[in-house]
C-alpha positions in Angstrom: -19.3 -1.6 38.9 -19.1 -3.1 35.4 -21.1 -6.3 34.6 -18.8 -9.3 35.0 -19.1 -12.3 32.8 -20.0 -15.6 34.5 -16.5 -16.9 34.3 -15.1 -13.7 35.7 -17.6 -13.8 38.5 -16.5 -17.3 39.3 -12.8 -16.4 39.2 -13.4 -13.4 41.4 -15.4 -15.5 43.9 -12.7 -18.1 44.1 -9.9 -15.5 44.5 -11.8 -13.7 47.2 -13.4 -16.6 49.1 -10.4 -18.9 49.1 -7.7 -16.2 49.0 -6.0 -17.8 46.0 -3.8 -15.9 43.5 -5.2 -15.4 40.0 -2.7 -17.9 38.4 -3.8 -20.6 40.8 -7.5 -20.0 40.1 -6.8 -20.0 36.3 -5.2 -23.4 36.6 -8.0 -24.8 38.7 -10.9 -23.4 36.7 -11.0 -26.0 34.0 -11.4 -28.7 36.6 -14.3 -26.8 38.2 -16.0 -26.3 34.8 -15.4 -30.0 33.9 -17.2 -30.9 37.2 -20.2 -28.7 36.2 -20.3 -30.3 32.8 -20.2 -33.8 34.3 -23.1 -32.9 36.6 -25.1 -31.5 33.7 -24.6 -34.7 31.7 -25.6 -36.8 34.7 -28.7 -34.7 35.3 -29.7 -34.9 31.7 -29.3 -38.7 31.7 -31.4 -39.0 35.0 -34.1 -36.8 33.5 -34.1 -38.7 30.3 -34.5 -42.0 32.2 -37.1 -40.6 34.6 -35.0 -41.5 37.6 -36.4 -39.1 40.2 -34.0 -40.2 43.0 -31.1 -39.8 40.6 -32.3 -36.4 39.7 -32.4 -35.4 43.4 -28.9 -36.7 44.0 -27.5 -34.8 41.0 -29.4 -31.7 42.0 -27.7 -31.9 45.4 -24.2 -32.2 43.9 -24.9 -29.5 41.3 -26.2 -27.2 44.0 -23.0 -27.7 46.1 -20.7 -27.1 43.1 -22.5 -23.9 42.1 -22.4 -22.6 45.7 -18.7 -23.3 45.8 -18.3 -21.2 42.7 -20.3 -18.3 44.1 -23.3 -18.9 41.8 -26.0 -18.7 44.4 -28.8 -17.6 42.1 -28.2 -20.5 39.7 -27.8 -22.9 42.7 -31.5 -22.0 43.5 -32.5 -24.0 40.4 -30.5 -27.0 41.5 -32.0 -26.7 45.0 -35.5 -26.9 43.5 -34.5 -29.9 41.4 -33.0 -31.5 44.6 -36.0 -30.6 46.8 -38.7 -31.7 44.3 -36.8 -34.9 43.5 -36.4 -35.8 47.2 -40.2 -35.2 47.5 -40.6 -37.7 44.6 -42.7 -35.0 42.9 -43.7 -36.4 39.5 -45.6 -33.2 38.5 -42.4 -31.2 38.0 -41.0 -30.6 34.6 -37.4 -31.6 35.4 -36.4 -31.2 31.7 -37.5 -27.6 31.8 -35.5 -27.0 35.0 -32.5 -28.7 33.4 -32.8 -26.5 30.4 -33.0 -23.4 32.6 -29.8 -24.5 34.4 -28.1 -25.1 31.0 -29.2 -21.6 29.8 -27.8 -19.9 32.8 -24.5 -21.8 32.5 -24.2 -21.7 28.7 -21.3 -19.2 28.8 -19.1 -21.6 30.8 -20.3 -25.0 29.8 
């Protein structure tokens, strides 16, 4: 099986999981990607302001959005952000985790 780009993986997952035709997925994809971009901006702002509870909340939303798009391995990073934020863990480098998320999503954000 050839290696699929991140956007092609997302399209395939949505088609398979939700049984939607390709044209419907293509019309919906910009909205999904805009949601991810919004979550990234919100996460960056919370990290910049040191708002641990805000970081946890965005981590939760980000995780859900990534799982809905079939990006389980990337969702693991968001889960760590959520879990550590909920534990009020001040010793975690949330900026590093945010940059890791951004790196994994750079193709589609």
